[in-house]
N, C-alpha and C positions, 0 to 999 in steps of 0.2 A: 514691448516695442519702444525703442528709444527715439526721442524727438531730437534729431541732430540737424545742424545747419549745413546748407549747401552753398553758403556765401563764398567760400574759398574756391570751389569749383567754378562758379560763375566768374569770379575775378580772373582766374587763370584762363578761362575761355576768352574773355574780353581782351586780355593781354595778347593772347595768341592771334586773335583776329586783328588787333591793332598792328601786329608785326607782319600782316599780309600773309599769314600762313593759311594753307588749305590742306584738308585731310587727304586729298588725292594728288597734289602736285605743287607746282610753283606758279605764282601769279606775277604777270608783267603788265605794264601800262603803256598803251600805244600813244597816249597823249603826253608822255613825259620823256625827256631825254634819258637814255640809259644811264643808270647809276644815280640819278637825282632823287632826292627825298626817299632814299632807301637806306634804312638802318638795320644792322644785324640784331639789334636788341631794342627793348622798350622796358621802362619801369614806371610804376605808378604807386604813390602813397595813397592810402584809402582810410576811411573811417565809416563806421556804421553803428546802429543801435538795434538790439533785438532783445526779446524777453529772456532769452537764455544767457546772452553775453553782457547785457547792459551796454555801456559805451565801450567801443573797441577801436583800435587803430593798428595799422600794419603797413606792409609794403609788399608789392608783387613785382615780378620781373619775368620777361620772356625773351627768347632769342630765336632767330630763324636763319636757317641756312649755314650754321656753323658745322663744317665738316661735310655735310650733305645738303644740297640745295632745298630739299623738301622737309628737312628735319626741324621740328619745333620743340623747344624746351620752355617750360614755364614753372614758376613756383611762387608761393606766397607764405608769409608768416604774419601773425598778429597776436596781440595781447589785449585783455579787456580790464575794465575797472573792477570787476568782481573776481579777478585772479584767474580767469579762464584764458586759454591760449590755444594756438593751432598752427599747423604746418601742412602744406600740400605741395606736391611736386608732380609734374607730368612730362612724359616724353611722347611725342607724336610722330608717327611714320618713320621710325628708325629702320633704315634698310639694312637687313642682316646679310651683308655680303659674305661670301661670293654668290649666295642665292639671291639674285637681284629682284626677284618677285616676292620675297618673304619680308614682311614688315612687322614691327613691334610697336604697339601702343601700351604705355604703362602709366599707372597712377598709384601714388602712395600718399597716405595722410595719417596724421596723428593729432587728436584734439583732446584737451583736458578741460573738464567742466567743474565749476564750483557749485553750480545750482542747476542741475539738469532735470528737466521734466521727463519722466519715464512712465510709459503706460504699461505697468506691470503690477501684479498684486502687491498690496501692502498699505493702501489707504484705508484707515479704520472707518471712514464714513461710508464705504461701499463694500461691505463684507458679503453682500448677497449677489454680486455680479463679477464676471471675469473681466479685468482691465484689458483694454485693447481689442476686445471683441466687437463684432458688428453692432451689437445692441448696448454696449457699455456707454456710460455717461462721459461727456467730454471732460468733466472735472475729475474723473477717476484716474489720477496719476499720483506719483510720489516725486518729491524734489530732493535730490541728494547729489553729492559729488559723483563724478564719473569720468570715464575716458573711453575713447573710441579710436581704433586704428584699423586701417584697411590697406590692401595691396591688390591691384589687378594687373595681370600681365596678359595682354591680348595679342596673340600671334595670328597674322593674316597673310594668306597666300593669294596673290592676285593671278587669276587664270589668264593665259595668253590667248584670249578670245575677245571679240567685240572691239570696243574702243581702246582696249589695252593690248591688242595683238602685237603692235610694233614697239611700244615703249611703256614700261611700267610706271614711269613718272610723267604725268601730263603737264603741259604748259598752257595756262589760260591767259589770254591777252584781253585786257579790259580797256574800254574807252568810255569816258564819262561815267565810270562805275558799272557799265554793262558789258557783258561778254561780246567781244568782237570776233575772236577766233579761238580755236582749241577745244571746241565742244567734244565731250567724250561719249555722249549718248543722246537719246531722244528721237532718233530717226527711224527706229524699228523696235518692235516688241521682242524680237529674237535675241537672247543673250549672246549667241554666237556671232551676231552682226553688229550689236549696239550695246553700249554701256560697259561697266566694269564689274566683274563678278569676283567676289571674295569667298574663300573658305577659311573660317576662323576657328581657333582653339584658344580659349581663355582659361587661365588659372587664377582663381580668386581666393582671398582670405580676408576675414573680418573678425575682429575681437572687440567686444563691447563689455564694459564693466560698470556696474552700479555699486557704489560704496555706501550701503545703507547701514542702519544700526545693528542689524543682526549678522552682519558680515557681507563680504563682497559677493555680488551675484554676477556671474559671467555668462555671456552669450557669444558663442563662437560659431562661425560657419566657414566652410572651405570646400572647394570642389572644382569642377570643370564645366565649361560651357562650349557647346558646338554651335557654330553660326554659318549660315549660307546667306549671302547678301548680294543682290543685284542692284547696283546704282545706275539706273538708266536715264539720269538727268544730263542736261547739257553742261551745267555748272553747279556743283553741289552746294556752294555757299549761297547762291542766289538763282535757283533754277527757274527757267522760263518755259520748259517743255520736258516731257518724259515722265518717268515714274521711279519709285524706289520700292523695293521689296526686301524684307528681312525675316528670316526664319531662325529661331534659336531654341535650343534645348539646354537647360541649366540644371545641374545635379550636384547635390551635396550627398556624398556616400556614407556619412556618419563617422568617418575616421578622424584621427588627429585631434581628439578632444572636441569634436563638433557637438553642438547642442542637440542635433537630431538630423535624421535623413529627410530630404525633400527633393521634389522635382518640379520644374516649371517648364511650360511650352509656350512660346510667344510667336506671334506673326504680326508684322506691320506692313502696311501698304500706303503709298501716297502717289497721287497723280497730279501733274501740273499741265495746265492748258494755256497756251499763249493766246491772249486776246488782242495782241498788237498794240500799237501806240494809241494814245488818246489825245484829246485836245490839249490837256495840260500835263500829260505824262508821257515819258519815253517808253514805258513798258507796263503792260497790264497782264496779270497772270491769275488764273483761277486755280486755287490749290485745294485739292480734296484729300 
């Protein structure tokens, strides 16, 4: 098991949020004149320290609404003091016209490490246990150069039911940071009447390499993921009522130099209960 950083993903997420992007549609502000404080892009220099990278610095950028009002683009690059480096790019909610209910989310990344902690066999101090297993010691890892690259292409079809019956791209109007109008769900449990329901097919690929003394060790996985998601919240970025349900089956079939076959089945559920305004708060929500 490779211990890789998710810092780039977090940076791109923050950049996308800073650009007022939302996975379901477009955000407008009722308390601001149209066109004010609205930029099609944002960029941010950043620095961080971690055990894997030491001191690192880089730059990230994001754009929103270029070509399509709901489209978000983001990317980041960095280099570190121990000669590690990385790149990540993402595309969010690209509408694949002329099928106006078919969208694409894509993420690609490549990271190079000079001193990677890998929880794989090879540490001479732990010859009697399997590294990375449930009962293995935390210090049972090796440190070597390595690299990690991945690509995820997630195709999602938005069903013409519930809150997406009339328009596949929602418009959320905010006032003082809270949803004023444009709710897409939360008023009924029935997917045919409330919420937005997606059927998704994801193609994924990941290639991880450890460059140790006995030669490169390569770990590959690739396959498909099927997803059924019902987002029945009023506003996905900051829900005050409704629920979210997600069912996913992910499968690596063992082809294309894969390290092995595997299958996972996942189910997620979340519930949001609006408790109304408080003495010192405009909105209170119980999230389960």
